[in-house]
NUTOR-256225 format. One record per residue (C-alpha): residue number from 1; chain; y, z, x. Coordinates in nm, 2 decimals. Example, Ala and Ser with C-alpha at 12.3 -4.5 7.8 and 13.67 -1.06 7.14 Angstrom:
+-----+-------+--------+--------+--------+
|   n | chain |     py |     pz |     px |
+-----+-------+--------+--------+--------+
|   1 |     A |  -0.45 |   0.78 |   1.23 |
|   2 |     A |  -0.11 |   0.71 |   1.37 |
+-----+-------+--------+--------+--------+
END
This chain:
+-----+-------+--------+--------+--------+
|   n | chain |     py |     pz |     px |
+-----+-------+--------+--------+--------+
|   1 |     A |  -3.27 |   1.04 |   1.42 |
|   2 |     A |  -3.20 |   1.41 |   1.36 |
|   3 |     A |  -3.50 |   1.56 |   1.18 |
|   4 |     A |  -3.38 |   1.92 |   1.18 |
|   5 |     A |  -3.21 |   1.89 |   0.83 |
|   6 |     A |  -3.54 |   1.78 |   0.68 |
|   7 |     A |  -3.72 |   2.06 |   0.85 |
|   8 |     A |  -3.48 |   2.31 |   0.71 |
|   9 |     A |  -3.50 |   2.18 |   0.35 |
|  10 |     A |  -3.88 |   2.15 |   0.35 |
|  11 |     A |  -3.90 |   2.50 |   0.48 |
|  12 |     A |  -3.72 |   2.64 |   0.18 |
|  13 |     A |  -3.95 |   2.82 |  -0.06 |
|  14 |     A |  -4.04 |   2.61 |  -0.36 |
|  15 |     A |  -3.86 |   2.30 |  -0.26 |
|  16 |     A |  -4.15 |   2.08 |  -0.13 |
|  17 |     A |  -4.35 |   2.16 |  -0.45 |
|  18 |     A |  -4.04 |   2.08 |  -0.67 |
|  19 |     A |  -4.00 |   1.74 |  -0.49 |
|  20 |     A |  -4.37 |   1.65 |  -0.55 |
|  21 |     A |  -4.36 |   1.76 |  -0.91 |
|  22 |     A |  -4.04 |   1.57 |  -0.96 |
|  23 |     A |  -4.20 |   1.25 |  -0.82 |
|  24 |     A |  -4.51 |   1.28 |  -1.04 |
|  25 |     A |  -4.31 |   1.39 |  -1.35 |
|  26 |     A |  -4.09 |   1.08 |  -1.33 |
|  27 |     A |  -4.38 |   0.83 |  -1.32 |
|  28 |     A |  -4.44 |   0.84 |  -1.70 |
|  29 |     A |  -4.06 |   0.85 |  -1.76 |
|  30 |     A |  -4.02 |   0.53 |  -1.56 |
|  31 |     A |  -4.30 |   0.37 |  -1.75 |
|  32 |     A |  -4.13 |   0.43 |  -2.09 |
|  33 |     A |  -3.90 |   0.13 |  -2.10 |
|  34 |     A |  -4.15 |  -0.14 |  -2.01 |
|  35 |     A |  -4.42 |   0.01 |  -2.23 |
|  36 |     A |  -4.19 |   0.00 |  -2.53 |
|  37 |     A |  -4.09 |  -0.36 |  -2.45 |
|  38 |     A |  -4.45 |  -0.48 |  -2.41 |
|  39 |     A |  -4.56 |  -0.30 |  -2.73 |
|  40 |     A |  -4.30 |  -0.47 |  -2.94 |
|  41 |     A |  -4.38 |  -0.81 |  -2.79 |
|  42 |     A |  -4.76 |  -0.79 |  -2.76 |
|  43 |     A |  -4.85 |  -0.51 |  -3.00 |
|  44 |     A |  -4.62 |  -0.61 |  -3.29 |
|  45 |     A |  -4.60 |  -0.98 |  -3.20 |
|  46 |     A |  -4.22 |  -0.99 |  -3.21 |
|  47 |     A |  -3.97 |  -1.14 |  -2.96 |
|  48 |     A |  -3.78 |  -1.00 |  -2.67 |
|  49 |     A |  -3.46 |  -0.97 |  -2.87 |
|  50 |     A |  -3.63 |  -0.72 |  -3.10 |
|  51 |     A |  -3.78 |  -0.55 |  -2.79 |
|  52 |     A |  -3.44 |  -0.54 |  -2.63 |
|  53 |     A |  -3.29 |  -0.38 |  -2.94 |
|  54 |     A |  -3.55 |  -0.10 |  -2.93 |
|  55 |     A |  -3.47 |  -0.04 |  -2.56 |
|  56 |     A |  -3.10 |  -0.04 |  -2.63 |
|  57 |     A |  -3.13 |   0.22 |  -2.91 |
|  58 |     A |  -3.35 |   0.44 |  -2.69 |
|  59 |     A |  -3.11 |   0.41 |  -2.40 |
|  60 |     A |  -2.81 |   0.50 |  -2.61 |
|  61 |     A |  -3.00 |   0.80 |  -2.74 |
|  62 |     A |  -3.08 |   0.91 |  -2.38 |
|  63 |     A |  -2.71 |   0.87 |  -2.28 |
|  64 |     A |  -2.60 |   1.10 |  -2.56 |
|  65 |     A |  -2.89 |   1.35 |  -2.52 |
|  66 |     A |  -2.87 |   1.40 |  -2.14 |
|  67 |     A |  -2.55 |   1.61 |  -2.14 |
|  68 |     A |  -2.65 |   1.80 |  -2.45 |
|  69 |     A |  -2.99 |   1.89 |  -2.29 |
|  70 |     A |  -2.80 |   2.00 |  -1.98 |
|  71 |     A |  -2.57 |   2.22 |  -2.18 |
|  72 |     A |  -2.86 |   2.39 |  -2.36 |
|  73 |     A |  -3.02 |   2.45 |  -2.02 |
|  74 |     A |  -2.70 |   2.61 |  -1.90 |
|  75 |     A |  -2.69 |   2.84 |  -2.20 |
|  76 |     A |  -3.05 |   2.91 |  -2.29 |
|  77 |     A |  -3.25 |   2.83 |  -1.98 |
|  78 |     A |  -3.50 |   2.56 |  -1.89 |
|  79 |     A |  -3.81 |   2.65 |  -2.10 |
|  80 |     A |  -3.67 |   2.62 |  -2.46 |
|  81 |     A |  -3.54 |   2.27 |  -2.38 |
|  82 |     A |  -3.87 |   2.16 |  -2.23 |
|  83 |     A |  -4.06 |   2.29 |  -2.53 |
|  84 |     A |  -3.84 |   2.09 |  -2.78 |
|  85 |     A |  -3.82 |   1.77 |  -2.57 |
|  86 |     A |  -4.19 |   1.76 |  -2.47 |
|  87 |     A |  -4.30 |   1.81 |  -2.83 |
|  88 |     A |  -4.06 |   1.53 |  -2.95 |
|  89 |     A |  -4.20 |   1.29 |  -2.69 |
|  90 |     A |  -4.56 |   1.38 |  -2.77 |
|  91 |     A |  -4.50 |   1.31 |  -3.14 |
|  92 |     A |  -4.32 |   0.98 |  -3.08 |
|  93 |     A |  -4.56 |   0.83 |  -2.83 |
|  94 |     A |  -4.87 |   0.93 |  -3.03 |
|  95 |     A |  -4.73 |   0.80 |  -3.36 |
|  96 |     A |  -4.52 |   0.51 |  -3.23 |
|  97 |     A |  -4.80 |   0.26 |  -3.20 |
|  98 |     A |  -4.87 |   0.27 |  -3.57 |
|  99 |     A |  -4.51 |   0.25 |  -3.69 |
| 100 |     A |  -4.36 |  -0.07 |  -3.83 |
| 101 |     A |  -4.07 |  -0.22 |  -3.64 |
| 102 |     A |  -3.78 |  -0.07 |  -3.82 |
| 103 |     A |  -3.93 |   0.27 |  -3.82 |
| 104 |     A |  -4.01 |   0.23 |  -3.45 |
| 105 |     A |  -3.64 |   0.14 |  -3.39 |
| 106 |     A |  -3.51 |   0.45 |  -3.56 |
| 107 |     A |  -3.77 |   0.68 |  -3.40 |
| 108 |     A |  -3.69 |   0.53 |  -3.05 |
| 109 |     A |  -3.33 |   0.65 |  -3.10 |
| 110 |     A |  -3.44 |   1.00 |  -3.19 |
| 111 |     A |  -3.69 |   1.00 |  -2.90 |
| 112 |     A |  -3.41 |   0.89 |  -2.66 |
| 113 |     A |  -3.19 |   1.17 |  -2.79 |
| 114 |     A |  -3.47 |   1.42 |  -2.73 |
| 115 |     A |  -3.59 |   1.27 |  -2.40 |
| 116 |     A |  -3.71 |   1.51 |  -2.13 |
| 117 |     A |  -3.43 |   1.58 |  -1.88 |
| 118 |     A |  -3.66 |   1.53 |  -1.58 |
| 119 |     A |  -3.41 |   1.35 |  -1.36 |
| 120 |     A |  -3.12 |   1.59 |  -1.42 |
| 121 |     A |  -3.34 |   1.89 |  -1.42 |
| 122 |     A |  -3.49 |   1.83 |  -1.07 |
| 123 |     A |  -3.15 |   1.77 |  -0.93 |
| 124 |     A |  -3.00 |   2.07 |  -1.10 |
| 125 |     A |  -3.28 |   2.29 |  -0.96 |
| 126 |     A |  -3.24 |   2.14 |  -0.61 |
| 127 |     A |  -2.87 |   2.23 |  -0.62 |
| 128 |     A |  -2.97 |   2.58 |  -0.70 |
| 129 |     A |  -3.25 |   2.62 |  -0.44 |
| 130 |     A |  -3.08 |   2.45 |  -0.15 |
| 131 |     A |  -2.77 |   2.57 |   0.04 |
| 132 |     A |  -2.47 |   2.34 |   0.00 |
| 133 |     A |  -2.48 |   2.24 |   0.36 |
| 134 |     A |  -2.83 |   2.09 |   0.32 |
| 135 |     A |  -2.80 |   1.94 |  -0.03 |
| 136 |     A |  -2.73 |   1.59 |   0.12 |
| 137 |     A |  -3.08 |   1.60 |   0.27 |
| 138 |     A |  -3.24 |   1.74 |  -0.04 |
| 139 |     A |  -3.09 |   1.48 |  -0.27 |
| 140 |     A |  -3.18 |   1.20 |  -0.02 |
| 141 |     A |  -3.54 |   1.32 |  -0.04 |
| 142 |     A |  -3.51 |   1.32 |  -0.42 |
| 143 |     A |  -3.37 |   0.97 |  -0.42 |
| 144 |     A |  -3.66 |   0.84 |  -0.21 |
| 145 |     A |  -3.90 |   1.00 |  -0.46 |
| 146 |     A |  -3.71 |   0.82 |  -0.74 |
| 147 |     A |  -3.76 |   0.49 |  -0.56 |
| 148 |     A |  -4.14 |   0.56 |  -0.54 |
| 149 |     A |  -4.16 |   0.66 |  -0.90 |
| 150 |     A |  -3.99 |   0.33 |  -1.01 |
| 151 |     A |  -4.23 |   0.14 |  -0.79 |
| 152 |     A |  -4.53 |   0.31 |  -0.96 |
| 153 |     A |  -4.43 |   0.37 |  -1.32 |
| 154 |     A |  -4.35 |   0.01 |  -1.44 |
| 155 |     A |  -4.65 |  -0.12 |  -1.26 |
| 156 |     A |  -4.88 |   0.13 |  -1.43 |
| 157 |     A |  -4.72 |   0.03 |  -1.77 |
| 158 |     A |  -4.78 |  -0.34 |  -1.71 |
| 159 |     A |  -5.14 |  -0.30 |  -1.59 |
| 160 |     A |  -5.21 |  -0.04 |  -1.87 |
| 161 |     A |  -5.09 |  -0.27 |  -2.15 |
| 162 |     A |  -5.28 |  -0.56 |  -2.01 |
| 163 |     A |  -5.60 |  -0.38 |  -1.96 |
| 164 |     A |  -5.60 |  -0.13 |  -2.25 |
| 165 |     A |  -5.35 |  -0.26 |  -2.51 |
| 166 |     A |  -5.01 |  -0.12 |  -2.60 |
| 167 |     A |  -5.14 |   0.14 |  -2.83 |
| 168 |     A |  -5.36 |   0.31 |  -2.58 |
| 169 |     A |  -5.09 |   0.28 |  -2.31 |
| 170 |     A |  -4.85 |   0.46 |  -2.54 |
| 171 |     A |  -5.11 |   0.74 |  -2.58 |
| 172 |     A |  -5.13 |   0.76 |  -2.20 |
| 173 |     A |  -4.75 |   0.79 |  -2.17 |
| 174 |     A |  -4.77 |   1.07 |  -2.43 |
| 175 |     A |  -5.03 |   1.25 |  -2.21 |
| 176 |     A |  -4.82 |   1.19 |  -1.89 |
| 177 |     A |  -4.50 |   1.32 |  -2.05 |
| 178 |     A |  -4.68 |   1.62 |  -2.20 |
| 179 |     A |  -4.84 |   1.71 |  -1.86 |
| 180 |     A |  -4.50 |   1.67 |  -1.69 |
| 181 |     A |  -4.34 |   1.91 |  -1.94 |
| 182 |     A |  -4.62 |   2.16 |  -1.91 |
| 183 |     A |  -4.61 |   2.17 |  -1.53 |
| 184 |     A |  -4.23 |   2.21 |  -1.53 |
| 185 |     A |  -4.26 |   2.48 |  -1.79 |
| 186 |     A |  -4.51 |   2.67 |  -1.58 |
| 187 |     A |  -4.32 |   2.61 |  -1.26 |
| 188 |     A |  -3.99 |   2.72 |  -1.42 |
| 189 |     A |  -3.77 |   2.65 |  -1.11 |
| 190 |     A |  -3.43 |   2.82 |  -1.10 |
| 191 |     A |  -3.13 |   2.64 |  -1.23 |
| 192 |     A |  -2.87 |   2.86 |  -1.06 |
| 193 |     A |  -2.86 |   3.00 |  -0.71 |
| 194 |     A |  -2.89 |   3.38 |  -0.64 |
| 195 |     A |  -2.52 |   3.39 |  -0.55 |
| 196 |     A |  -2.43 |   3.22 |  -0.88 |
| 197 |     A |  -2.64 |   3.46 |  -1.08 |
| 198 |     A |  -2.48 |   3.75 |  -0.89 |
| 199 |     A |  -2.14 |   3.63 |  -0.98 |
| 200 |     A |  -2.23 |   3.66 |  -1.35 |
| 201 |     A |  -2.03 |   3.36 |  -1.46 |
| 202 |     A |  -2.16 |   3.23 |  -1.80 |
| 203 |     A |  -1.91 |   2.96 |  -1.89 |
| 204 |     A |  -1.63 |   2.76 |  -1.74 |
| 205 |     A |  -1.36 |   2.57 |  -1.94 |
| 206 |     A |  -1.41 |   2.20 |  -1.93 |
| 207 |     A |  -1.05 |   2.15 |  -1.83 |
| 208 |     A |  -1.12 |   2.30 |  -1.49 |
| 209 |     A |  -1.40 |   2.06 |  -1.39 |
| 210 |     A |  -1.43 |   1.77 |  -1.63 |
| 211 |     A |  -1.12 |   1.56 |  -1.52 |
| 212 |     A |  -1.25 |   1.54 |  -1.16 |
| 213 |     A |  -1.60 |   1.47 |  -1.29 |
| 214 |     A |  -1.49 |   1.18 |  -1.50 |
| 215 |     A |  -1.35 |   1.01 |  -1.19 |
| 216 |     A |  -1.68 |   1.06 |  -1.02 |
| 217 |     A |  -1.87 |   0.93 |  -1.33 |
| 218 |     A |  -1.68 |   0.61 |  -1.32 |
| 219 |     A |  -1.77 |   0.55 |  -0.96 |
| 220 |     A |  -2.13 |   0.65 |  -1.04 |
| 221 |     A |  -2.14 |   0.39 |  -1.32 |
| 222 |     A |  -2.07 |   0.11 |  -1.08 |
| 223 |     A |  -2.39 |   0.18 |  -0.87 |
| 224 |     A |  -2.66 |   0.12 |  -1.12 |
| 225 |     A |  -2.46 |  -0.15 |  -1.28 |
| 226 |     A |  -2.46 |  -0.35 |  -0.96 |
| 227 |     A |  -2.83 |  -0.27 |  -0.88 |
| 228 |     A |  -2.95 |  -0.36 |  -1.23 |
| 229 |     A |  -2.76 |  -0.69 |  -1.24 |
| 230 |     A |  -2.87 |  -0.77 |  -0.88 |
| 231 |     A |  -3.24 |  -0.71 |  -0.97 |
| 232 |     A |  -3.21 |  -0.95 |  -1.27 |
| 233 |     A |  -3.03 |  -1.21 |  -1.05 |
| 234 |     A |  -3.31 |  -1.19 |  -0.79 |
| 235 |     A |  -3.56 |  -1.27 |  -1.06 |
| 236 |     A |  -3.35 |  -1.56 |  -1.18 |
| 237 |     A |  -3.30 |  -1.69 |  -0.82 |
| 238 |     A |  -3.67 |  -1.69 |  -0.75 |
| 239 |     A |  -3.74 |  -1.86 |  -1.09 |
| 240 |     A |  -3.49 |  -2.14 |  -1.01 |
| 241 |     A |  -3.64 |  -2.19 |  -0.67 |
| 242 |     A |  -4.00 |  -2.20 |  -0.80 |
| 243 |     A |  -4.09 |  -1.88 |  -0.61 |
| 244 |     A |  -4.13 |  -1.64 |  -0.90 |
| 245 |     A |  -4.46 |  -1.52 |  -0.77 |
| 246 |     A |  -4.28 |  -1.36 |  -0.47 |
| 247 |     A |  -4.06 |  -1.14 |  -0.70 |
| 248 |     A |  -4.27 |  -0.83 |  -0.63 |
| 249 |     A |  -4.25 |  -0.88 |  -0.25 |
| 250 |     A |  -3.87 |  -0.94 |  -0.25 |
| 251 |     A |  -3.79 |  -0.64 |  -0.48 |
| 252 |     A |  -4.05 |  -0.43 |  -0.29 |
| 253 |     A |  -3.88 |  -0.50 |   0.04 |
| 254 |     A |  -3.54 |  -0.42 |  -0.12 |
| 255 |     A |  -3.68 |  -0.08 |  -0.24 |
| 256 |     A |  -3.82 |  -0.02 |   0.11 |
| 257 |     A |  -3.48 |  -0.08 |   0.26 |
| 258 |     A |  -3.33 |   0.16 |   0.01 |
| 259 |     A |  -3.58 |   0.43 |   0.11 |
| 260 |     A |  -3.50 |   0.38 |   0.48 |
| 261 |     A |  -3.13 |   0.40 |   0.41 |
| 262 |     A |  -3.18 |   0.72 |   0.21 |
| 263 |     A |  -3.39 |   0.87 |   0.49 |
| 264 |     A |  -3.12 |   0.79 |   0.75 |
| 265 |     A |  -2.84 |   0.92 |   0.53 |
| 266 |     A |  -3.02 |   1.25 |   0.46 |
| 267 |     A |  -3.03 |   1.32 |   0.83 |
| 268 |     A |  -2.66 |   1.27 |   0.89 |
| 269 |     A |  -2.45 |   1.57 |   1.00 |
| 270 |     A |  -2.17 |   1.46 |   0.77 |
| 271 |     A |  -2.18 |   1.28 |   0.44 |
| 272 |     A |  -1.99 |   0.97 |   0.34 |
| 273 |     A |  -1.78 |   0.95 |   0.03 |
| 274 |     A |  -1.96 |   0.80 |  -0.27 |
| 275 |     A |  -1.67 |   0.58 |  -0.33 |
| 276 |     A |  -1.70 |   0.41 |   0.01 |
| 277 |     A |  -2.08 |   0.38 |  -0.03 |
| 278 |     A |  -2.04 |   0.22 |  -0.37 |
| 279 |     A |  -1.78 |  -0.02 |  -0.23 |
| 280 |     A |  -2.01 |  -0.11 |   0.05 |
| 281 |     A |  -2.29 |  -0.18 |  -0.19 |
| 282 |     A |  -2.06 |  -0.41 |  -0.40 |
| 283 |     A |  -1.93 |  -0.59 |  -0.10 |
| 284 |     A |  -2.27 |  -0.66 |   0.05 |
| 285 |     A |  -2.38 |  -0.79 |  -0.30 |
| 286 |     A |  -2.11 |  -1.05 |  -0.33 |
| 287 |     A |  -2.23 |  -1.31 |  -0.07 |
| 288 |     A |  -2.60 |  -1.31 |  -0.18 |
| 289 |     A |  -2.55 |  -1.62 |  -0.39 |
| 290 |     A |  -2.47 |  -1.82 |  -0.08 |
| 291 |     A |  -2.82 |  -1.77 |   0.06 |
| 292 |     A |  -3.03 |  -2.09 |   0.05 |
| 293 |     A |  -3.38 |  -2.17 |   0.17 |
| 294 |     A |  -3.69 |  -1.99 |   0.08 |
| 295 |     A |  -3.75 |  -1.64 |  -0.06 |
| 296 |     A |  -3.77 |  -1.50 |   0.29 |
| 297 |     A |  -3.40 |  -1.57 |   0.34 |
| 298 |     A |  -3.32 |  -1.38 |   0.03 |
| 299 |     A |  -3.53 |  -1.09 |   0.16 |
| 300 |     A |  -3.32 |  -1.08 |   0.48 |
| 301 |     A |  -2.99 |  -1.11 |   0.29 |
| 302 |     A |  -3.08 |  -0.82 |   0.07 |
| 303 |     A |  -3.13 |  -0.58 |   0.36 |
| 304 |     A |  -2.77 |  -0.46 |   0.39 |
| 305 |     A |  -2.73 |  -0.38 |   0.02 |
| 306 |     A |  -3.08 |  -0.24 |   0.01 |
| 307 |     A |  -2.99 |   0.01 |   0.29 |
| 308 |     A |  -2.70 |   0.13 |   0.08 |
| 309 |     A |  -2.89 |   0.18 |  -0.25 |
| 310 |     A |  -3.04 |   0.53 |  -0.21 |
| 311 |     A |  -2.74 |   0.67 |  -0.01 |
| 312 |     A |  -2.50 |   0.55 |  -0.29 |
| 313 |     A |  -2.70 |   0.72 |  -0.56 |
| 314 |     A |  -2.78 |   1.04 |  -0.37 |
| 315 |     A |  -2.42 |   1.08 |  -0.26 |
| 316 |     A |  -2.30 |   1.07 |  -0.62 |
| 317 |     A |  -2.55 |   1.34 |  -0.71 |
| 318 |     A |  -2.43 |   1.55 |  -0.41 |
| 319 |     A |  -2.07 |   1.51 |  -0.52 |
| 320 |     A |  -2.16 |   1.60 |  -0.88 |
| 321 |     A |  -2.33 |   1.92 |  -0.77 |
| 322 |     A |  -2.02 |   2.01 |  -0.57 |
| 323 |     A |  -1.76 |   1.93 |  -0.83 |
| 324 |     A |  -1.94 |   2.12 |  -1.11 |
| 325 |     A |  -1.95 |   2.50 |  -1.12 |
| 326 |     A |  -2.30 |   2.65 |  -1.12 |
| 327 |     A |  -2.25 |   2.78 |  -1.48 |
| 328 |     A |  -2.21 |   2.42 |  -1.62 |
| 329 |     A |  -2.41 |   2.23 |  -1.36 |
| 330 |     A |  -2.67 |   2.12 |  -1.62 |
| 331 |     A |  -2.41 |   1.96 |  -1.84 |
| 332 |     A |  -2.25 |   1.80 |  -1.54 |
| 333 |     A |  -2.58 |   1.66 |  -1.42 |
| 334 |     A |  -2.64 |   1.54 |  -1.77 |
| 335 |     A |  -2.31 |   1.35 |  -1.77 |
| 336 |     A |  -2.41 |   1.21 |  -1.44 |
| 337 |     A |  -2.74 |   1.08 |  -1.59 |
| 338 |     A |  -2.54 |   0.93 |  -1.88 |
| 339 |     A |  -2.32 |   0.74 |  -1.63 |
| 340 |     A |  -2.64 |   0.61 |  -1.46 |
| 341 |     A |  -2.79 |   0.52 |  -1.79 |
| 342 |     A |  -2.48 |   0.33 |  -1.91 |
| 343 |     A |  -2.46 |   0.15 |  -1.58 |
| 344 |     A |  -2.82 |   0.03 |  -1.62 |
| 345 |     A |  -2.76 |  -0.07 |  -1.98 |
| 346 |     A |  -2.44 |  -0.27 |  -1.90 |
| 347 |     A |  -2.58 |  -0.44 |  -1.59 |
| 348 |     A |  -2.86 |  -0.64 |  -1.77 |
| 349 |     A |  -2.65 |  -0.82 |  -2.03 |
| 350 |     A |  -2.37 |  -0.88 |  -1.79 |
| 351 |     A |  -2.60 |  -1.05 |  -1.54 |
| 352 |     A |  -2.78 |  -1.23 |  -1.82 |
| 353 |     A |  -2.46 |  -1.38 |  -1.95 |
| 354 |     A |  -2.36 |  -1.50 |  -1.61 |
| 355 |     A |  -2.70 |  -1.65 |  -1.54 |
| 356 |     A |  -2.71 |  -1.84 |  -1.86 |
| 357 |     A |  -2.35 |  -1.97 |  -1.82 |
| 358 |     A |  -2.33 |  -2.04 |  -1.45 |
| 359 |     A |  -2.67 |  -1.98 |  -1.28 |
| 360 |     A |  -2.81 |  -1.70 |  -1.07 |
| 361 |     A |  -2.60 |  -1.77 |  -0.75 |
| 362 |     A |  -2.27 |  -1.68 |  -0.93 |
| 363 |     A |  -2.42 |  -1.36 |  -1.07 |
| 364 |     A |  -2.41 |  -1.18 |  -0.73 |
| 365 |     A |  -2.05 |  -1.26 |  -0.68 |
| 366 |     A |  -1.95 |  -1.16 |  -1.03 |
| 367 |     A |  -2.15 |  -0.84 |  -1.02 |
| 368 |     A |  -2.02 |  -0.73 |  -0.68 |
| 369 |     A |  -1.66 |  -0.82 |  -0.78 |
| 370 |     A |  -1.69 |  -0.62 |  -1.10 |
| 371 |     A |  -1.81 |  -0.32 |  -0.91 |
| 372 |     A |  -1.53 |  -0.35 |  -0.66 |
| 373 |     A |  -1.28 |  -0.35 |  -0.95 |
| 374 |     A |  -1.43 |  -0.03 |  -1.08 |
| 375 |     A |  -1.40 |   0.13 |  -0.74 |
| 376 |     A |  -1.04 |   0.02 |  -0.69 |
| 377 |     A |  -0.95 |   0.16 |  -1.04 |
| 378 |     A |  -1.10 |   0.50 |  -0.95 |
| 379 |     A |  -0.95 |   0.51 |  -0.60 |
| 380 |     A |  -0.60 |   0.65 |  -0.69 |
| 381 |     A |  -0.76 |   0.95 |  -0.88 |
| 382 |     A |  -1.04 |   1.02 |  -0.63 |
| 383 |     A |  -0.86 |   1.25 |  -0.39 |
| 384 |     A |  -0.70 |   1.46 |  -0.66 |
| 385 |     A |  -1.04 |   1.53 |  -0.81 |
| 386 |     A |  -1.18 |   1.62 |  -0.47 |
| 387 |     A |  -0.89 |   1.86 |  -0.39 |
| 388 |     A |  -0.94 |   2.03 |  -0.73 |
| 389 |     A |  -1.31 |   2.08 |  -0.65 |
| 390 |     A |  -1.22 |   2.22 |  -0.31 |
| 391 |     A |  -0.97 |   2.46 |  -0.46 |
| 392 |     A |  -1.21 |   2.58 |  -0.72 |
| 393 |     A |  -1.49 |   2.63 |  -0.46 |
| 394 |     A |  -1.25 |   2.84 |  -0.25 |
| 395 |     A |  -1.15 |   3.05 |  -0.54 |
| 396 |     A |  -1.51 |   3.11 |  -0.65 |
| 397 |     A |  -1.62 |   3.20 |  -0.29 |
| 398 |     A |  -1.32 |   3.45 |  -0.27 |
| 399 |     A |  -1.42 |   3.60 |  -0.60 |
| 400 |     A |  -1.78 |   3.64 |  -0.50 |
| 401 |     A |  -1.68 |   3.80 |  -0.17 |
| 402 |     A |  -1.46 |   4.05 |  -0.36 |
| 403 |     A |  -1.76 |   4.13 |  -0.58 |
| 404 |     A |  -1.98 |   4.19 |  -0.28 |
| 405 |     A |  -1.72 |   4.42 |  -0.12 |
| 406 |     A |  -1.67 |   4.62 |  -0.44 |
| 407 |     A |  -2.05 |   4.66 |  -0.47 |
| 408 |     A |  -2.07 |   4.78 |  -0.11 |
| 409 |     A |  -1.80 |   5.05 |  -0.16 |
+-----+-------+--------+--------+--------+
END
């Protein structure tokens, strides 16, 4: 295992602190969904259908708001966006516990639209702070941090609602989101590299970068779609076999495999196309329904797909940072976050419908096959988008070199 790429990235000024802040800032964000669900069910005494509707509205708001927040960061900088979104989250989470259901539903949509762009922001800043040759390692580290935050955040939400009640837990989420916004405001990491700032480019027409990005977004959608559906299928499988109490252990091992895969991928000298990693994730998901026996067999069967989780996600982030010019990277990363959000939103109902109609075993095959179909649909357009990004990069580097030479003379 080559550790030199990790040493180079962690030696860069500000990067270790940004990674730690990113991990901590994401914990309250990852607690949001489950806290809302438990508040509707336990705090308001309603059903999971109503809770799911609130979650869906908040998710749709986030999907719309992410690229808008990224565009504002590109144009006006990080701090104004953090002020607005942090204030919006503080108001919603402090007042949400006393709202009736329909008011909560509407407010959740607004809060989603004005959600803090923590995920996209950390990735945008990493792309600005880390040389392109080392971004694979940086994004792999970031993906491992995301895994840890998803292991902590929902657990904190569950324990908090059980021990303190949903109202107090919502207040804690408000405190966590406010603290995250304040720390990022104080830190104010750069959103463009020194070279990009020197080039002085303020905007890039969408026709130059968006077509290739759309192709990538379709491939990106397939990854969280498969992961979300697989997670629900795991719960259903263990429920059917009477081993529901082992859910935490199975999913925990799956997450551990993901972190190991991300760590290995980050140390590679050459990256792997996100398209092939997504295809590998889908293919290794298809046969999981054939696993019989106890929960331990399911753990073993999940290892191949688990090893591909973090590499699949981090490779799409790396490719997005490469395909998007620095002047519009915030908007591009916001669109990437939208693709991830929509994949998560689509994966749960898809898996739920298959589970209800045919059982958990068929869900893996249906989910993996659906992901493979998406990858195959994207394949004819992939290389064209990659070539366009390479040509744009070459033109930008040539222009920057010309500027440097003119300044020297």
